[in-house]
Residue frames as qw, qx, qy, qz and C-alpha x, y, z in Angstrom:
[[0.452, -0.890, -0.041, 0.049, 34.09, 99.96, 47.45],
 [0.712, -0.354, 0.273, 0.542, 37.77, 99.10, 46.96],
 [0.477, 0.429, 0.395, 0.658, 37.74, 100.65, 43.51],
 [0.097, -0.924, -0.242, -0.280, 36.10, 103.79, 44.91],
 [0.587, -0.754, 0.109, 0.274, 38.79, 104.08, 47.59],
 [0.675, -0.037, 0.375, 0.634, 41.46, 103.57, 44.94],
 [0.290, 0.699, 0.383, 0.530, 39.90, 106.28, 42.82],
 [0.292, -0.948, -0.105, -0.076, 39.82, 108.77, 45.69],
 [0.662, -0.560, 0.259, 0.426, 43.43, 108.05, 46.64],
 [0.610, 0.274, 0.429, 0.607, 44.45, 108.28, 43.00],
 [0.124, 0.862, 0.280, 0.403, 42.81, 111.69, 42.60],
 [0.440, -0.894, 0.052, 0.061, 44.29, 113.04, 45.84],
 [0.745, -0.343, 0.328, 0.469, 47.75, 111.61, 45.19],
 [0.549, 0.433, 0.388, 0.601, 47.97, 112.88, 41.61],
 [0.017, -0.932, -0.201, -0.302, 46.72, 116.35, 42.53],
 [0.544, -0.809, 0.154, 0.159, 49.19, 116.65, 45.40],
 [0.756, -0.148, 0.374, 0.516, 52.14, 115.21, 43.47],
 [0.440, 0.515, 0.372, 0.635, 51.60, 117.62, 40.58],
 [0.119, -0.882, -0.185, -0.416, 50.86, 120.55, 42.88],
 [0.337, -0.853, 0.257, -0.305, 51.88, 121.36, 46.43],
 [0.647, 0.267, -0.673, 0.239, 53.75, 118.07, 47.00],
 [0.642, -0.412, -0.552, 0.336, 54.94, 117.92, 50.65],
 [0.216, 0.407, -0.125, 0.879, 55.10, 121.68, 51.14],
 [0.481, -0.440, 0.184, -0.736, 52.30, 121.63, 53.73],
 [0.221, -0.230, 0.891, -0.324, 51.92, 119.06, 56.53],
 [0.700, 0.225, 0.403, -0.545, 48.37, 118.13, 55.52],
 [0.797, 0.516, -0.172, -0.262, 49.53, 116.79, 52.15],
 [0.023, 0.662, -0.749, 0.002, 52.93, 115.35, 53.10],
 [0.563, -0.138, 0.795, -0.180, 51.70, 111.93, 54.19],
 [0.772, 0.513, 0.319, -0.200, 49.71, 111.39, 50.99],
 [0.403, 0.821, -0.382, -0.129, 52.65, 112.62, 48.93],
 [0.139, -0.547, 0.824, -0.049, 55.12, 110.20, 50.53],
 [0.602, 0.039, 0.764, -0.228, 52.65, 107.30, 50.30],
 [0.702, 0.587, 0.379, -0.140, 51.79, 107.74, 46.62],
 [0.196, -0.491, 0.579, 0.621, 54.89, 107.66, 44.42],
 [0.505, 0.374, -0.388, -0.674, 54.13, 107.17, 40.74],
 [0.286, 0.075, -0.943, -0.151, 54.24, 103.33, 40.83],
 [0.103, 0.301, 0.805, -0.501, 51.59, 103.36, 43.57],
 [0.413, 0.468, 0.083, -0.777, 49.42, 105.71, 41.52],
 [0.398, 0.284, -0.721, -0.491, 49.86, 103.37, 38.56],
 [0.124, -0.110, -0.975, 0.149, 48.66, 100.48, 40.72],
 [0.258, 0.403, 0.521, -0.707, 45.67, 102.55, 41.79],
 [0.456, 0.402, -0.317, -0.728, 44.76, 103.12, 38.14],
 [0.342, 0.120, -0.903, -0.230, 44.98, 99.38, 37.45],
 [0.009, 0.244, 0.868, -0.433, 42.86, 98.63, 40.50],
 [0.359, 0.433, 0.222, -0.797, 40.31, 101.22, 39.47],
 [0.447, 0.316, -0.583, -0.600, 40.18, 99.77, 35.97],
 [0.238, -0.027, -0.971, 0.014, 39.66, 96.28, 37.37],
 [0.148, 0.328, 0.681, -0.638, 36.91, 97.53, 39.66],
 [0.446, 0.402, -0.093, -0.794, 35.09, 99.18, 36.79],
 [0.406, 0.203, -0.803, -0.386, 35.32, 95.95, 34.82],
 [0.170, -0.144, -0.949, 0.224, 33.98, 93.77, 37.62],
 [0.186, 0.329, 0.515, -0.769, 31.28, 96.18, 38.75],
 [0.545, 0.611, 0.338, -0.464, 29.48, 97.03, 35.54],
 [0.691, 0.219, 0.511, 0.462, 31.74, 96.04, 32.64],
 [0.108, 0.907, 0.057, -0.403, 32.33, 99.72, 31.97],
 [0.736, 0.608, 0.072, 0.289, 33.95, 100.70, 28.72],
 [0.017, -0.921, 0.312, -0.231, 36.33, 102.85, 30.77],
 [0.855, -0.451, 0.248, 0.067, 38.01, 99.85, 32.41],
 [0.849, 0.223, 0.167, 0.449, 40.51, 99.16, 29.61],
 [0.310, 0.783, -0.054, 0.537, 41.55, 102.82, 29.07],
 [0.464, -0.819, 0.215, -0.261, 41.99, 103.37, 32.81],
 [0.897, -0.297, 0.267, 0.187, 44.09, 100.21, 33.24],
 [0.724, 0.470, 0.111, 0.492, 46.12, 101.16, 30.16],
 [0.003, 0.899, -0.128, 0.418, 46.75, 104.59, 31.65],
 [0.717, -0.642, 0.270, -0.034, 48.13, 102.84, 34.74],
 [0.893, 0.060, 0.242, 0.376, 50.52, 100.83, 32.57],
 [0.446, 0.737, 0.036, 0.506, 51.63, 103.98, 30.75],
 [0.321, -0.884, 0.200, -0.274, 52.33, 105.76, 34.06],
 [0.847, -0.420, 0.298, 0.132, 54.36, 102.79, 35.31],
 [0.801, 0.319, 0.199, 0.467, 56.41, 102.56, 32.11],
 [0.212, 0.859, -0.027, 0.465, 57.02, 106.32, 32.05],
 [0.522, -0.802, 0.255, -0.141, 58.18, 106.29, 35.68],
 [0.908, -0.172, 0.275, 0.265, 60.47, 103.31, 35.05],
 [0.642, 0.553, 0.113, 0.519, 62.10, 105.08, 32.12],
 [0.043, -0.897, 0.105, -0.428, 62.48, 108.33, 34.08],
 [0.704, -0.661, 0.251, -0.063, 64.02, 106.43, 37.01],
 [0.879, 0.010, 0.245, 0.410, 66.82, 105.11, 34.79],
 [0.151, 0.943, -0.224, -0.196, 69.84, 107.01, 33.54],
 [0.910, 0.103, 0.149, 0.374, 72.97, 106.22, 31.55],
 [0.321, 0.887, -0.079, 0.321, 74.72, 109.59, 31.50],
 [0.669, -0.689, 0.204, 0.191, 77.28, 108.70, 34.15],
 [0.581, 0.727, -0.310, 0.194, 80.83, 109.48, 33.05],
 [0.871, -0.387, -0.065, 0.296, 83.54, 107.52, 34.80],
 [0.189, 0.948, -0.228, 0.116, 86.20, 109.67, 33.16],
 [0.505, 0.480, -0.614, 0.373, 89.87, 109.41, 34.12],
 [0.777, -0.468, -0.418, 0.051, 90.50, 107.59, 37.38],
 [0.505, 0.163, -0.344, 0.775, 93.35, 109.85, 38.56],
 [0.022, 0.068, -0.364, 0.928, 92.58, 111.80, 41.75],
 [0.563, -0.357, -0.380, -0.642, 89.02, 110.56, 42.01],
 [0.188, -0.172, 0.774, -0.580, 87.38, 109.54, 45.28],
 [0.478, -0.254, -0.743, -0.394, 84.75, 106.83, 45.66],
 [0.303, -0.195, 0.514, -0.778, 82.05, 106.96, 48.33],
 [0.362, -0.268, -0.876, -0.170, 79.76, 104.19, 49.56],
 [0.363, -0.194, 0.310, -0.857, 76.57, 105.30, 51.35],
 [0.504, -0.156, -0.820, -0.220, 74.42, 102.64, 52.98],
 [0.592, -0.392, 0.285, -0.644, 71.71, 102.28, 55.57],
 [0.278, 0.245, -0.928, 0.045, 72.61, 98.93, 57.12],
 [0.688, -0.350, -0.402, -0.493, 69.20, 98.39, 58.76],
 [0.559, -0.624, 0.387, -0.385, 70.59, 98.08, 62.30],
 [0.001, -0.449, 0.893, -0.009, 72.55, 94.98, 61.34],
 [0.823, 0.034, 0.267, -0.499, 69.51, 92.77, 60.83],
 [0.868, 0.396, -0.283, -0.093, 71.43, 90.65, 58.31],
 [0.880, -0.323, 0.015, 0.347, 74.41, 90.25, 60.66],
 [0.093, -0.929, 0.224, 0.281, 77.33, 92.62, 61.02],
 [0.510, -0.341, 0.669, 0.420, 79.87, 90.24, 59.53],
 [0.513, 0.474, 0.654, 0.292, 77.81, 89.81, 56.38],
 [0.157, 0.969, 0.175, -0.071, 77.36, 93.57, 56.09],
 [0.305, -0.769, 0.424, 0.369, 81.09, 94.15, 56.47],
 [0.585, 0.008, 0.708, 0.396, 81.72, 91.57, 53.74],
 [0.411, 0.754, 0.480, 0.179, 79.44, 93.46, 51.36],
 [0.050, -0.980, 0.069, 0.178, 81.11, 96.79, 52.17],
 [0.480, -0.532, 0.562, 0.412, 84.61, 95.37, 51.66],
 [0.630, 0.308, 0.639, 0.316, 83.61, 94.03, 48.24],
 [0.315, 0.909, 0.256, 0.096, 83.09, 97.60, 46.97],
 [0.682, -0.085, 0.001, 0.726, 86.54, 98.85, 48.08],
 [0.081, 0.909, 0.238, 0.332, 85.34, 102.46, 48.43],
 [0.379, 0.357, -0.344, 0.781, 87.59, 105.25, 49.68],
 [0.279, -0.204, 0.377, -0.859, 84.84, 106.69, 51.90],
 [0.338, -0.331, -0.875, -0.100, 82.30, 104.51, 53.70],
 [0.258, -0.182, 0.244, -0.917, 79.32, 106.36, 55.17],
 [0.315, -0.261, -0.910, -0.057, 76.94, 104.16, 57.14],
 [0.447, -0.313, 0.128, -0.828, 73.57, 104.89, 58.73],
 [0.885, -0.265, 0.069, -0.377, 71.95, 102.63, 61.34],
 [0.599, 0.474, -0.621, 0.177, 75.40, 101.16, 61.88],
 [0.721, -0.270, -0.592, 0.238, 74.85, 100.16, 65.49],
 [0.453, -0.880, -0.141, -0.010, 75.24, 101.59, 68.97],
 [0.264, 0.771, -0.427, 0.392, 78.28, 103.55, 70.15],
 [0.836, -0.508, 0.184, -0.094, 79.49, 100.76, 72.42],
 [0.222, -0.705, 0.644, 0.196, 83.12, 99.67, 72.84],
 [0.611, -0.028, 0.779, 0.137, 82.60, 96.17, 71.49],
 [0.599, 0.697, 0.396, 0.001, 80.86, 97.52, 68.39],
 [0.115, 0.928, -0.310, -0.172, 83.60, 100.08, 67.82],
 [0.425, -0.473, 0.750, 0.180, 86.11, 97.25, 68.07],
 [0.707, 0.337, 0.621, 0.043, 84.19, 95.22, 65.51],
 [0.501, 0.858, 0.106, -0.026, 84.32, 97.94, 62.86],
 [0.074, -0.856, 0.495, 0.126, 87.98, 98.69, 63.54],
 [0.529, -0.277, 0.790, 0.138, 88.93, 95.03, 63.24],
 [0.677, 0.503, 0.537, 0.007, 86.75, 94.55, 60.14],
 [0.490, 0.822, 0.088, 0.277, 88.41, 97.54, 58.39],
 [0.667, -0.547, 0.017, 0.505, 91.93, 97.89, 59.82],
 [0.496, 0.141, 0.312, 0.798, 93.14, 99.76, 56.73],
 [0.040, -0.737, -0.375, -0.560, 90.55, 102.51, 57.26],
 [0.081, 0.084, -0.442, 0.889, 90.59, 105.48, 59.61],
 [0.233, -0.573, -0.781, -0.088, 87.39, 105.60, 61.66],
 [0.122, -0.492, 0.025, -0.862, 85.31, 108.58, 62.70],
 [0.050, 0.033, 0.813, -0.579, 83.82, 106.47, 65.48],
 [0.157, -0.519, -0.804, -0.245, 80.21, 105.54, 66.01],
 [0.028, 0.235, 0.370, -0.898, 77.73, 108.22, 66.95],
 [0.533, 0.346, 0.171, -0.753, 73.96, 108.54, 66.51],
 [0.825, 0.249, 0.501, -0.081, 74.08, 105.25, 64.62],
 [0.596, 0.796, -0.101, -0.007, 76.35, 106.74, 61.94],
 [0.731, -0.417, 0.366, 0.398, 79.88, 105.72, 61.03],
 [0.496, 0.836, -0.213, -0.097, 82.47, 107.10, 58.61],
 [0.813, -0.266, 0.371, 0.361, 85.49, 105.11, 57.45],
 [0.347, 0.889, -0.225, -0.197, 88.25, 106.62, 55.32],
 [0.907, 0.014, 0.223, 0.356, 90.84, 104.69, 53.33],
 [0.587, 0.297, 0.107, 0.745, 94.13, 106.36, 52.46],
 [0.002, -0.624, -0.035, -0.781, 93.47, 109.30, 54.73],
 [0.156, -0.106, -0.674, 0.714, 92.21, 110.72, 57.99],
 [0.305, -0.614, -0.523, -0.506, 88.86, 111.70, 59.50],
 [0.200, -0.110, -0.567, 0.791, 87.97, 113.96, 62.42],
 [0.114, -0.734, -0.656, -0.135, 84.51, 114.86, 63.65],
 [0.185, 0.190, -0.116, 0.957, 83.97, 118.60, 64.02],
 [0.427, -0.066, 0.199, -0.880, 80.25, 118.89, 64.74],
 [0.226, -0.234, -0.930, -0.174, 77.21, 116.75, 65.42],
 [0.226, 0.127, 0.477, -0.840, 73.69, 117.13, 66.68],
 [0.282, 0.522, 0.801, -0.079, 69.96, 117.09, 66.10],
 [0.009, -0.052, -0.351, -0.935, 68.19, 119.08, 63.40],
 [0.507, -0.196, -0.133, -0.829, 64.75, 120.29, 64.48],
 [0.570, -0.176, 0.673, -0.437, 64.44, 117.08, 66.49],
 [0.860, 0.354, 0.196, -0.310, 63.65, 115.19, 63.27],
 [0.811, 0.505, -0.226, 0.191, 67.12, 114.43, 61.94],
 [0.666, -0.643, 0.232, 0.298, 70.64, 113.78, 63.15],
 [0.629, 0.736, -0.187, 0.168, 73.92, 114.71, 61.54],
 [0.714, -0.517, 0.193, 0.431, 77.64, 114.34, 61.97],
 [0.433, 0.890, -0.135, 0.033, 80.16, 116.62, 60.28],
 [0.843, -0.292, 0.220, 0.394, 83.76, 115.63, 59.61],
 [0.179, 0.837, -0.436, -0.276, 86.97, 117.07, 58.25],
 [0.935, 0.071, 0.333, 0.098, 88.28, 114.40, 55.90],
 [0.108, 0.715, -0.581, -0.374, 91.55, 114.00, 54.06],
 [0.863, 0.141, 0.484, -0.031, 91.38, 111.27, 51.44],
 [0.761, 0.370, 0.283, 0.451, 94.03, 110.58, 48.83],
 [0.440, -0.096, 0.005, 0.893, 95.68, 113.84, 49.80],
 [0.099, -0.439, -0.354, -0.820, 92.53, 115.88, 49.23],
 [0.015, 0.169, 0.634, -0.755, 90.57, 117.74, 51.91],
 [0.316, -0.391, -0.518, -0.692, 86.80, 117.97, 52.13],
 [0.373, -0.109, 0.530, -0.753, 83.99, 118.52, 54.59],
 [0.342, -0.154, -0.883, -0.283, 81.73, 115.49, 54.92],
 [0.460, -0.110, 0.376, -0.796, 78.24, 115.69, 56.41],
 [0.247, -0.129, -0.947, -0.159, 76.36, 112.45, 57.09],
 [0.440, -0.120, 0.186, -0.870, 72.65, 112.71, 57.85],
 [0.139, -0.242, -0.960, -0.028, 69.84, 110.46, 59.02],
 [0.370, -0.146, -0.016, -0.917, 66.35, 111.97, 58.74],
 [0.419, 0.100, 0.785, -0.445, 63.45, 110.38, 60.62],
 [0.025, -0.136, -0.844, -0.519, 61.08, 108.38, 58.45],
 [0.155, 0.508, 0.693, -0.489, 57.89, 109.51, 60.25],
 [0.272, 0.414, 0.600, 0.628, 55.67, 110.52, 57.28],
 [0.111, -0.871, -0.452, -0.159, 53.58, 113.15, 59.07],
 [0.446, -0.709, 0.003, 0.546, 56.59, 115.18, 60.26],
 [0.443, 0.896, -0.017, -0.019, 57.63, 118.04, 57.98],
 [0.827, -0.001, 0.076, 0.558, 61.15, 117.85, 56.56],
 [0.245, 0.906, 0.093, 0.331, 61.29, 121.60, 55.97],
 [0.336, -0.899, 0.267, -0.083, 63.31, 122.72, 58.98],
 [0.819, -0.316, 0.412, 0.244, 65.66, 119.72, 58.95],
 [0.722, 0.402, 0.328, 0.458, 66.57, 120.07, 55.28],
 [0.133, 0.945, 0.000, 0.297, 66.95, 123.82, 55.56],
 [0.515, -0.791, 0.331, 0.026, 69.37, 123.40, 58.46],
 [0.837, -0.043, 0.404, 0.365, 71.39, 120.81, 56.53],
 [0.522, 0.708, 0.205, 0.429, 71.67, 123.26, 53.63],
 [0.169, -0.961, 0.133, -0.174, 72.84, 125.94, 56.06],
 [0.767, -0.474, 0.348, 0.256, 75.65, 123.65, 57.22],
 [0.732, 0.290, 0.364, 0.498, 76.89, 123.54, 53.65],
 [0.253, 0.856, 0.154, 0.423, 76.54, 127.23, 52.89],
 [0.490, -0.861, 0.111, 0.083, 78.50, 128.00, 56.07],
 [0.568, -0.447, 0.518, 0.459, 81.64, 126.70, 54.32],
 [0.645, 0.722, 0.118, -0.221, 81.38, 128.07, 50.75],
 [0.247, 0.814, -0.515, -0.108, 85.12, 128.01, 50.11],
 [0.276, -0.364, 0.889, -0.042, 85.63, 124.32, 50.91],
 [0.473, 0.007, -0.765, -0.437, 84.48, 121.15, 49.13],
 [0.476, -0.104, 0.602, -0.633, 81.43, 119.77, 50.94],
 [0.401, -0.043, -0.846, -0.348, 79.83, 116.37, 50.45],
 [0.527, -0.121, 0.445, -0.714, 76.44, 115.64, 52.06],
 [0.524, 0.066, -0.787, -0.319, 75.22, 112.06, 52.11],
 [0.201, -0.045, 0.817, -0.539, 73.07, 109.63, 54.09],
 [0.043, -0.454, -0.878, -0.148, 69.48, 108.47, 54.44],
 [0.100, -0.095, 0.016, -0.990, 67.27, 111.51, 53.90],
 [0.130, 0.414, 0.870, -0.233, 64.00, 109.58, 54.13],
 [0.308, 0.733, 0.180, -0.580, 62.75, 112.18, 51.66],
 [0.708, 0.399, 0.456, 0.362, 62.60, 111.68, 47.86],
 [0.377, -0.199, 0.179, 0.887, 64.55, 114.19, 45.79],
 [0.012, -0.478, -0.511, -0.715, 61.39, 115.53, 44.12],
 [0.315, -0.665, -0.563, 0.376, 60.29, 116.87, 47.52],
 [0.097, 0.933, 0.179, 0.298, 59.44, 120.56, 47.62],
 [0.506, -0.841, 0.131, 0.138, 62.05, 121.02, 50.35],
 [0.721, -0.141, 0.366, 0.572, 64.92, 120.14, 48.02],
 [0.409, 0.810, 0.280, 0.313, 64.00, 122.97, 45.64],
 [0.187, -0.973, 0.131, -0.029, 65.90, 125.39, 47.86],
 [0.743, -0.406, 0.397, 0.355, 69.05, 123.23, 47.68],
 [0.616, 0.318, 0.458, 0.556, 69.44, 123.76, 43.95],
 [0.830, 0.472, -0.252, 0.155, 71.53, 125.16, 42.32],
 [0.196, -0.806, 0.510, -0.229, 73.91, 125.77, 45.25],
 [0.509, -0.296, 0.806, -0.062, 74.03, 121.99, 45.75],
 [0.593, 0.323, -0.550, -0.490, 74.03, 119.34, 43.05],
 [0.865, -0.152, 0.388, -0.281, 72.67, 115.83, 43.39],
 [0.288, -0.433, 0.793, 0.317, 75.09, 113.09, 42.36],
 [0.500, 0.291, 0.808, 0.108, 72.54, 110.96, 40.53],
 [0.390, 0.849, 0.277, -0.225, 71.12, 113.94, 38.65],
 [0.073, 0.848, -0.421, -0.314, 74.61, 114.85, 37.48],
 [0.211, 0.500, -0.823, -0.167, 76.10, 111.42, 36.81],
 [0.741, -0.073, 0.511, -0.430, 73.47, 108.78, 37.44],
 [0.356, 0.315, -0.816, -0.330, 73.79, 105.32, 35.95],
 [0.221, -0.151, -0.962, 0.056, 71.12, 102.63, 36.22],
 [0.391, -0.636, -0.598, -0.290, 67.99, 102.53, 38.37],
 [0.039, 0.570, -0.260, 0.779, 67.66, 105.41, 40.83],
 [0.668, -0.576, -0.009, -0.471, 65.34, 104.37, 43.74],
 [0.253, 0.417, -0.792, 0.367, 67.03, 102.88, 46.82],
 [0.165, 0.035, 0.819, -0.548, 64.13, 101.83, 49.08],
 [0.665, -0.453, 0.562, -0.190, 62.54, 99.43, 49.84],
 [0.228, 0.344, -0.885, -0.216, 64.42, 96.34, 48.75],
 [0.526, -0.037, 0.661, 0.534, 63.45, 94.18, 46.86],
 [0.286, 0.674, 0.557, 0.392, 61.09, 96.57, 45.02],
 [0.294, -0.351, -0.165, 0.873, 62.56, 100.06, 45.45],
 [0.170, 0.792, 0.550, 0.204, 60.18, 102.96, 44.81],
 [0.128, -0.990, -0.047, -0.026, 61.86, 105.99, 46.43],
 [0.640, 0.432, -0.286, 0.568, 65.34, 107.53, 46.20],
 [0.542, -0.830, -0.118, -0.064, 65.84, 108.10, 49.92],
 [0.725, -0.438, 0.199, 0.493, 69.60, 107.54, 50.00],
 [0.440, 0.875, 0.102, 0.174, 71.41, 110.42, 48.33],
 [0.636, -0.279, 0.060, 0.717, 74.68, 112.24, 47.82],
 [0.207, 0.952, 0.198, 0.107, 74.96, 115.98, 47.26],
 [0.654, -0.164, 0.010, 0.738, 77.93, 118.30, 46.74],
 [0.044, 0.878, 0.089, -0.468, 78.67, 121.99, 46.50],
 [0.554, 0.814, -0.121, -0.126, 80.39, 123.71, 43.56],
 [0.060, -0.717, 0.693, 0.040, 83.79, 122.31, 44.52],
 [0.554, -0.080, 0.827, -0.050, 82.61, 118.71, 44.06],
 [0.502, 0.392, -0.461, -0.618, 82.30, 117.26, 40.54],
 [0.766, -0.023, 0.593, -0.247, 80.36, 114.01, 40.29],
 [0.167, 0.424, -0.757, -0.467, 81.59, 111.50, 37.71],
 [0.486, -0.076, -0.824, -0.282, 79.45, 108.47, 38.44],
 [0.420, -0.165, 0.554, -0.699, 76.58, 107.51, 40.74],
 [0.588, -0.003, -0.719, -0.370, 74.94, 104.10, 40.91],
 [0.641, -0.327, 0.443, -0.535, 72.70, 102.22, 43.33],
 [0.452, 0.198, -0.860, -0.129, 73.28, 98.49, 43.74],
 [0.781, -0.377, -0.121, -0.482, 71.01, 96.00, 45.45],
 [0.212, 0.279, -0.877, 0.329, 71.80, 93.75, 48.37],
 [0.643, -0.418, -0.579, -0.276, 69.59, 91.31, 50.23],
 [0.554, -0.171, -0.573, 0.579, 71.36, 92.32, 53.45],
 [0.011, -0.293, -0.325, 0.899, 69.44, 95.57, 53.99],
 [0.326, 0.703, 0.623, -0.107, 66.12, 97.12, 53.06],
 [0.167, 0.905, -0.117, -0.374, 68.14, 99.91, 51.39],
 [0.837, 0.450, 0.026, 0.312, 70.28, 99.67, 48.28],
 [0.581, -0.431, 0.091, 0.684, 73.90, 100.80, 48.43],
 [0.351, 0.933, 0.075, -0.029, 74.69, 104.14, 46.80],
 [0.737, -0.183, 0.241, 0.604, 78.11, 104.27, 45.10],
 [0.241, 0.966, 0.079, -0.049, 79.42, 107.65, 44.01],
 [0.718, -0.051, 0.136, 0.680, 82.68, 108.70, 42.37],
 [0.092, 0.983, 0.158, 0.029, 83.75, 112.33, 42.29],
 [0.611, 0.225, -0.131, 0.748, 86.65, 114.73, 41.97],
 [0.292, -0.805, -0.290, 0.428, 87.42, 117.87, 43.93],
 [0.388, 0.736, 0.077, 0.549, 88.02, 121.25, 42.36],
 [0.533, -0.274, -0.352, 0.719, 90.51, 122.96, 44.56],
 [0.024, -0.934, -0.328, 0.139, 89.19, 126.36, 45.72]]
């Protein structure tokens, strides 16, 4: 019975992943629940079930297919084409979902400080309460703060930050938009946090985020945060080529960011318009959150 259920899920997941993906609500939940490593596990389970049930000659080929899928996904999820390039006039950005401070705010601040990023963009960074604002300001006195709002926080070293817009996107995502000056360079920064509810369509939310970017075509725009949507989603097709994904342009290492300790999905992302040139993008693990940190380095082409 378990093997039969695995077989049905395998067939549905593979068909959806290679076809409509999450473009219709009825398939979205299956799509999000069956990344390639899960499908590989389903193949292995199906192969084991065939072996135990009737010693079928198909058991070994099916299990081998699962191994091939897992290896192929692992290879595809790695990249080494990141180019650090010259360090002059580059900006580094740390993006991290801090899991509501479950590991302790002091420990999280210690991890963030160890990366020494110019921009720090946090999601699930705590409530907008005076004592929590004071904590972040005292933990990073050398950074300008955009203040807490909707659980998101932006810190800027060697520069200034000012919120210009914020709000809800289709009721399924929140965003905050900032004018940032960092190392003497101006850019628009949009930080997003999309709900993780798997049966809610991301279509409207992601379209509205893209519209925020296209509204300022003559300025450098960086969009980052926890999208709770993998980049192979159908709803990111409309972002390209107007927006480029940092890891696709300059990825280095293993791409998925969630869940720690066995990440399967690249939910934490960084995107830029044509004025942003990505030089390096890497995810690093930490036991202090269920998300990996995303570290990006880029330059700005002046309009």
